N, C-alpha and C positions, 0 to 999 in steps of 0.2 A: 148505402155504400158497402161494397163487398171487400172482405179482408182475407178471402180464401188464399190467394197466392202469397201475400206477405206473411200470414200466419204459418203456412206450410214451410216457407223458406226459413223463418225464424226457428221453428222446431227442428228443421234439418240441421241448421248451423249449431244450435245448442246441443243436439245429440252428438254431433261430430266432436264438439269440444268436450262433452261429457266422456265420450269414449277415449279421447286423448288423455283426459285427466285421470280416468280409471287406469289406463295403461301406465301412466306416469307413477301413480300410487303403487301399482303392482311391481313396477321395476324397482322403485325405492324400497319396497318391502323385501324383495328377494336379492338385492344387490348391495354391496358395499360401495358407497358413493366416492370414497377416496381412491379406491383401486379399480372400480368398475367390475370387480369380480363378483360372482355369486357368493352369497353370505351363508352364515350358519343355518338360517332357516331353510335355505335352498338345499343345503347339504342333507338335512333331515328328510326333506320331501323327496329329493332325488333318490336317496338311498332306499326309501320305502318303495318307490316306484321301480327302481332297477332290480331290487331283490325278488320282485314278483316274477321277473322274466329270466333271472339268472340264479343258478344254484351256487355259484361262487363269485365273490367280488373281493377286491383288494382296496384297502384304504391306507393312505399315508398321511402322517402328521409331520409338518416340517416348520423350520424357522430359517430365516436368512441370518447369516453371520456377518458381523462387522458393521451392521447398520448403526448401532449405538455410537461407535467410534466416529463414523462419518457424520452423524448428527452433532456430536460434540465438536468435531474439528471444523466442519463446513456449514453447520446449521441444519435445521430440520427440513427446510425446503429442498436442500440438496439431497438429504436422505430420502425424502419422498420421491424425488425425481429418479434416484437410483433404483428404488424399489419398483417404480413404474416401468423403467427400462428393463429391469430383470423380468418382470411379469410378461412384458411384450416378447422378450427373447424366448421365454418358456412357451408361451402360446404359439410361437412360430414353429416349435418342434413337436408339439403334441397333436394328436388326432382326435376324431370325434368320440372315441371310446375312453378318453381321459378327460376328467372334469376337475377344474381347479377352483378352490374356494378360499376366501379370506374370512377367518374365524374371528378376527379382531386383534388389535395390537400387532405383534410380530408373529402371530400364529396363522398357519395356512394348512390346507388339507387338499388331498387329491382322492378321487374315486377312479379306480381303474376297472373298467367294464370289460375284463378279459378273463380267460380261463386258466392261465398258468402263471406261475411265478417267473418263469423265463421271459414271458412277454412283459411282465412288470419290470424286470431287470433291464430289458432292452429300452423300455420307455424312460426309466429313471436315468439310465446312462446317457441317453440323448439329452435329457434335461440338464444333468450335471455338467455336460461338456460345454454348455453355453457360458459357463463361468470360468472356462480355461483362459479367456481373454478379459482384460480390464474393461470396465464400463466407463466411458468418457462422457462427462456432462459439462458443458461450457468450459472446455479445455482442462477440466479437473479429472485426473485419472483415478478411478477408484476400483477396489477389488472386493467382491463379496463372494459368499459361497452359500450352499443350501444343505442342511442336514435333515434327513428323513428317517422316520421310523415307520415300518410297513407291517400291516396285519392283514389276515385273511378272514373273510366272512364265509361260513359261520363258525369255523373251528376255533377262532380266537376272539370271538365276541358275537353276541346275538343282536346287538343294536348299536347305534352310532356312539352312544356314551361309552359303552364297554370297549368298542373298537378304538376310539380316540384315546381312551385312558391307557390301553395296552400299547398303542402306537407311541404315546407320550413316554411311557416307561421304557420302551425300546430305544427311543431317541436319547434318553438320559444315560445310556451306556457310555462310559468314558471314551471308548475307542472311536466314536463318531461325533461326539460333541465338538462344536466349533470347527468342523471339517466339511469339505465338499464330498459327502459320503452318505451312505444309507445302511440300514440294517433291518433284517426281517425279525419278527417277533420270535423269541426263544423263551419258553416257560422257565427253563433252567436258569438262564441268564437273568431274567426278571426276578425270579425267586431269590437268587443269590444277591441281587442288588438290594431288594427289600430287606433281606436278612442283614446285609451290611449296614443299611440305614438304621435298622433297629439296634444293631450292635453298636454303631457309632453313637447313637443317642445315649445308650447305656454307658459307654466309655466316657462320653463328655461329662457325665455326672460323677465319675470316679474321682476320689480324692487322691491326687498323685503323691501326697505325703504317705500314703499307705504302701507305696512301692518300697521294696527292700533292696538294699545294695549288698552284693556279695563280692568278695575279693578272691579270685582264683589265681593261685601262684603260677608263674611261668618259670619252668625249670630248664636249665641248660643240660642237655642230655650228656654232654661230654664231661662236665664237671660235677653234675648232679647237684648243682646249687640253684637256689632261687634267684633269678635275675630281675624279677619284676612281678607285677600283678595285673591281671585283667579284671576290669570292673564289670559285673553282670547285674543288671537290674531285673527284678522279678516282680510282676504285678500281683497284688492281693486285693480282694474285694473287702467290703465292709464287715464280712463275716470271718475275715482272716483266712480265706480260702485262696489257694494259689490258682491264678488264671493262666490261660494259654498265652504265653509271652508273645509268640509270633502274631497271633490275631490282634492283640492289644496294640502292639507296635505298628502293625499294618494300618489299623484304624487311626492311630495318631498321625501317621505319615499321610494317610488319605485326606486328613482334615487340616494338614499343615500345623500340627501341634507337637511334632516330635521333639522340637527344641526345648519344650517345657520340661522334659526329663533331665536336662542339663542344668536347669535353674535351681 
């Protein structure tokens, strides 16, 4: 009894299913299943491939704003639906030279395979304009926005980790946080921000009881009499050295602690 045809057909069918299975594994490996976007693994691989053919690339690190509020008010399913709708809107305005990735959680990234920052600005402005209108899901009107920090390869990072770190630092600048906006990397701004963080940490450990209070008389020029006093607080460190009052007060204000001086 001959089995040539059945065996050949069985092998063909199995090979087809194996190919489908391999493709499915590859898709799962390179994509985020929740958003269907390419994932962090793809970001690393695509970057290495693109930089071989391009002397300049731009990467943006971004987060959607207001999603936590939507999750809290309407539930996580609604939040996921809003994110999916936002991603679809973005994909509708970007072209083949722009690649979007989901890094995990609320973190996203873009690679811009273009030559100039002006081209990047035009692309990002198109992306941000999709959030000018509310996103309506099941008759629920929601509003979200996208904040982006942008860096250039190779001047602002030699690899993905450096570029994402610098883009993240850029995003942390107060003027674009929680807004539908973007900022390009500035070494001065990032250095200042890191310095502020270090100084804030130092101030957070200061004993406010070491601050000294001085009374400055307020004199009426016409009568030449003291009509009151102005209270001046001066910060001193643990070595009884006078610190820069403006910097310390600014740090306390930046961290919502200025009221502690009155306590």
